[in-house]
N, C-alpha and C positions, 0 to 999 in steps of 0.2 A: 344320549342314553348310552351307558356302557353295557356291553354284553358280558355274560359270565366268563371267567377265566377258563379256557378250554385247552387241555393238553392234547398232544398228537396233531398230526397233519393230514387228517382224512377228510372225508365228505362231511359237509354240514349244511343246514338249511333251517328256514323258519317254518312254523306251522301254528295252527290254532288248536289248543287243547282245552276243552271245556270252557270255551269263550275267553281264553287267556292266551297271550302271546307266549310262544315256546320256541326253543332252539334245540335242534338235535345235532350231535357231532359223532362221527365215527373215528376212533383212534385206530389207524391201520396196523400199528404194531401190536396192540393188545386185543384187537378185534372186539372192542367194547363200544357200545353205543350209549352215550349219555344224553338224557333228555332233561333240559332245564326249563322251568316254568317261572314266568315273571310274577312275583308275589306282590310287589309294591312299586308302582311306576315312579312315584315321586322320590323315593329313597333308593331306587334302582336295586332292589333286593330280588335275587334269583334263588330258586330252590331246586336242588337236584332231585327230580321226581322219579326218574328211572335210570338204572344202570344195567344194561342188557348185554350179556356176553353172547355173541353170535356163535351158533354151533358150527364153526368154520370147518373143523375136521370132518364132521358128519356130512356137511354139504359137499366138500371136496371129494370125499369117498363115494357118496351116493350118486353124485352127478358127474364124476370124473372131471372135475373142474380144475383147470390149470391157469385160469385167468389171474392176472396180476392184480386187478382191482375190480371192485364191484360197485355198481350204482345202488344207492340206498335211499329209501323214502320211508318216513314214519307216517302212519295213518292213525288218527284218533277220531273215534266216532262213538257216541252213546256211552262214554266212559271206558271203552275198550281201546287198547293201544296195541298195534302190531307193526312189524317191519316188513317192507317189501324189498327183497334183494334181487337185483337184475344182473345176470352174468352169463356169458357163453351160451345163449340160446335158451336160458331158463329164467323164470321168475318164481321165487320161493317166498312163502309167508312164514314169518317167525313170530311167536307170541311174546308177551312182555316177560315171560320166564326164560326166554332163550330157547324154546323148543320149536323145532321144525314142524309146522302144521300142515302145509300143503305146497304143491308145486305145479307149475304149468310150463310146458315146453312150447316155445314159439319158433323153434328151428332156426333156419337161415334168415328169416325175416328180421327187420330191425324193430326194436321196441324201445320207445322213449317214455320215461315216466315224468309226469307233470303233476303239479299240485292241484289240478282241477279234478273234481269228483263228479261222476255221473250217477244219476239216480238208478236204483236197482230196476225200476220199471223200464228203463231204456236199454240197459245192458245187463243181461243175466248170465252168470257163469257159476258152476258148482264150486269152483275154487274160492270165490269171493261172495258168499251168500248175503253178507250184511252190508255191502257197499251200496 
């Protein structure tokens, strides 16, 4: 199977979106996240479902971020899509319109993002009420 043609050399990964295989990619130069959804497995047709411009200037200004790179994860649940951006002691949530929604400081501790999801009944936090 061929993946969609992706420009840029940033972070990318697989995810499930509404029961369908999807790929996200971050173009470091333009700070745009593209999310592709597999429409037809047999003919290898991909559809560009989201093109999200990260609010990079706002994030850098608000959080005094000088990090050269960010870790990015795309979360899709119940039809909603948002981005989790991890950098310099902060985790921020950005909606599918590119608006900064929420932030969480984890200080000097290390935080690693994985594709595993925990039920809300196990881990509750005001920053992520729908997880």
